[in-house]
C-alpha positions as CSV (number, residue, x, y, z in Angstrom):
1,M,-20.8,89.1,-28.1
2,A,-22.1,92.5,-29.2
3,S,-25.7,91.6,-29.5
4,S,-28.9,93.0,-28.1
5,E,-30.1,89.5,-27.3
6,S,-29.3,88.5,-23.8
7,A,-28.9,84.8,-24.7
8,T,-26.4,85.6,-27.4
9,R,-24.4,87.7,-25.1
10,L,-24.4,84.9,-22.5
11,E,-23.2,82.4,-25.0
12,G,-20.5,84.8,-26.3
13,A,-19.3,85.4,-22.7
14,R,-19.3,81.7,-22.0
15,A,-17.2,81.0,-25.1
16,F,-14.8,83.8,-24.0
17,S,-14.5,82.1,-20.6
18,F,-13.1,79.0,-22.2
19,L,-10.3,80.7,-24.2
20,G,-7.7,80.7,-21.4
21,R,-4.7,82.9,-22.2
22,D,-6.0,83.3,-25.7
23,A,-8.8,85.5,-24.3
24,I,-6.4,88.5,-24.4
25,S,-7.0,88.7,-28.2
26,L,-10.7,89.4,-27.6
27,M,-10.4,91.3,-24.3
28,D,-11.6,94.7,-25.6
29,S,-14.7,93.1,-27.2
30,A,-15.4,91.1,-24.0
31,L,-15.0,94.1,-21.7
32,K,-17.9,95.8,-23.5
33,L,-20.0,93.4,-21.5
34,I,-18.4,94.0,-18.2
35,R,-21.5,96.0,-17.0
36,D,-24.0,93.6,-18.5
37,P,-27.1,93.2,-16.3
38,S,-26.7,89.5,-16.2
39,R,-24.4,88.3,-13.4
40,N,-23.7,85.2,-15.5
41,V,-22.4,87.3,-18.3
42,R,-20.2,89.3,-15.9
43,S,-19.0,86.1,-14.3
44,Y,-18.1,84.4,-17.6
45,I,-16.2,87.6,-18.7
46,M,-14.3,87.5,-15.4
47,D,-13.4,83.8,-16.0
48,G,-11.7,84.9,-19.2
49,V,-10.1,87.9,-17.5
50,I,-8.5,85.9,-14.8
51,S,-6.9,83.7,-17.4
52,C,-4.5,86.5,-18.4
53,P,-4.2,89.1,-15.6
54,C,-0.6,90.1,-16.4
55,E,-1.3,90.7,-20.1
56,M,-3.9,93.4,-19.7
57,N,-3.3,97.1,-20.3
58,F,-4.1,99.9,-17.9
59,D,-7.5,100.7,-19.5
60,Q,-8.6,97.0,-19.6
61,T,-7.5,96.6,-16.0
62,R,-9.4,99.8,-15.0
63,Q,-12.6,98.4,-16.4
64,V,-12.2,95.2,-14.4
65,L,-11.4,97.0,-11.2
66,E,-14.7,98.9,-11.5
67,L,-16.4,95.6,-10.6
68,A,-14.5,95.5,-7.2
69,N,-17.8,96.3,-5.4
70,D,-20.1,94.4,-7.7
71,S,-23.4,93.4,-6.1
72,E,-22.8,89.7,-6.9
73,D,-20.4,87.8,-4.7
74,L,-19.4,85.5,-7.5
75,V,-18.3,88.4,-9.7
76,R,-16.5,90.2,-6.8
77,E,-14.7,87.1,-5.9
78,K,-13.3,86.8,-9.4
79,V,-12.2,90.4,-9.3
80,M,-10.4,89.6,-6.1
81,V,-8.6,86.7,-7.8
82,F,-7.7,89.1,-10.6
83,I,-6.3,91.7,-8.2
84,G,-4.4,89.0,-6.4
85,A,-2.6,87.9,-9.6
86,A,-2.3,91.1,-11.7
87,N,0.9,93.1,-12.1
88,L,1.0,95.8,-9.4
89,V,2.3,98.4,-11.9
90,T,-0.7,97.7,-14.1
91,L,-3.1,98.0,-11.2
92,E,-1.5,101.4,-10.2
93,G,-1.7,102.6,-13.8
94,A,-5.4,101.5,-14.0
95,V,-6.2,103.4,-10.8
96,N,-4.4,106.5,-12.2
97,L,-6.8,106.5,-15.2
98,M,-9.8,106.7,-12.8
99,S,-11.6,109.8,-11.9
100,G,-14.5,110.7,-9.7
101,D,-15.6,109.9,-6.2
102,T,-14.4,106.3,-6.2
103,R,-10.8,107.0,-7.2
104,P,-9.7,107.6,-3.5
105,L,-11.3,104.3,-2.6
106,F,-9.1,102.5,-5.2
107,I,-6.0,104.4,-4.0
108,K,-6.7,103.2,-0.5
109,G,-7.3,99.7,-1.9
110,L,-3.8,99.8,-3.5
111,S,-2.3,100.5,-0.1
112,Y,-3.3,97.0,1.0
113,L,-1.3,95.5,-1.9
114,E,1.8,97.6,-1.3
115,G,2.6,96.8,2.3
116,C,2.2,94.3,5.0
117,P,-1.4,94.5,6.3
118,G,-0.4,93.7,9.9
119,N,-2.5,91.0,11.7
120,I,-3.8,88.7,8.9
121,Q,-6.7,87.3,11.0
122,V,-7.9,90.8,12.0
123,L,-7.7,92.0,8.4
124,F,-9.6,89.0,7.2
125,D,-12.3,89.3,9.9
126,N,-12.8,93.0,9.3
127,F,-13.6,92.5,5.6
128,I,-15.3,89.1,5.1
129,E,-18.8,90.6,5.4
130,E,-18.2,93.7,3.3
131,S,-18.7,94.1,-0.5
132,S,-16.7,97.3,-0.7
133,I,-13.8,98.2,-2.9
134,E,-11.5,98.3,0.2
135,A,-12.7,94.8,1.2
136,T,-12.0,93.4,-2.2
137,F,-8.5,94.8,-2.3
138,A,-7.8,93.8,1.4
139,L,-8.7,90.2,0.7
140,A,-6.8,90.2,-2.6
141,S,-3.7,91.3,-0.6
142,L,-3.8,88.0,1.2
143,Q,-3.7,86.2,-2.1
144,R,-0.8,88.3,-3.2
145,M,1.1,87.5,0.0
146,A,0.4,83.8,-0.5
147,R,1.8,84.1,-4.1
148,A,4.9,85.9,-2.8
149,G,5.4,83.3,0.0
150,T,5.1,85.9,2.7
151,L,1.8,84.8,4.2
152,T,2.7,83.4,7.6
153,T,-0.7,82.0,8.6
154,I,-3.8,81.2,6.7
155,P,-6.8,82.9,8.4
156,S,-9.4,80.7,10.0
157,Y,-13.1,81.1,9.2
158,V,-16.3,79.4,10.0
159,G,-19.3,81.0,8.4
160,D,-21.4,81.2,5.2
161,S,-19.8,84.1,3.3
162,Y,-19.2,83.0,-0.3
163,V,-16.4,85.5,-0.8
164,A,-14.7,84.6,2.5
165,G,-14.8,80.9,1.7
166,A,-13.6,81.4,-1.9
167,A,-10.8,83.7,-0.7
168,L,-9.6,81.0,1.7
169,L,-9.8,78.2,-0.9
170,N,-7.8,80.3,-3.3
171,I,-5.2,81.1,-0.6
172,R,-4.9,77.4,0.3
173,R,-4.6,76.5,-3.4
174,I,-1.8,79.1,-3.9
175,V,0.1,78.0,-0.7
176,G,-0.3,74.3,-1.6
177,R,1.0,74.9,-5.2
178,A,4.0,76.8,-3.8
179,S,4.8,74.1,-1.3
180,R,4.8,71.5,-4.1
181,Q,7.1,73.6,-6.2
182,R,9.7,74.1,-3.5
183,P,12.7,71.8,-3.8
184,S,12.6,69.2,-1.0
185,R,15.4,68.9,1.4
186,P,16.8,65.6,2.4
187,L,15.9,64.5,5.8
188,G,18.5,65.6,8.4
189,A,19.8,68.4,6.2
């Protein structure tokens, strides 16, 4: 993956994306490409990252979070999925490693993950068109709620925002998986 040739970096990132949970063993090498100019490289790296969100350390997680306002919707959507699945303690530790002007934005983002965001539809509507750190965390909070079983309604959306559509598909997938895993009750019980 560590090559000056863009095609070689792309192939390395693509191979990394297929490793699944085994990607953790190459995570530090892969994260060296996290700021690659190619959106495809960044996207492939994020595919590997979202395969093992709970195994990453604070510094690895910090590097991923720095893509929360990536200019490419595809990359930002995958960061949102990562935030929605990562360990909250690890996310907090990663933000604590940050410095500079963006740190307060990440701290504010964490606040969406730690509490009930209020009206789900309003939260969704307020952030579907944004590409900010706050928006990425706010939309990830809905995925976390779906995982926890505390999402009471799935937001409705009609539009052409890639991130909004992907967020809703992921929320529906999480809710659907959870409903299939619940034990069924006999009729009349």
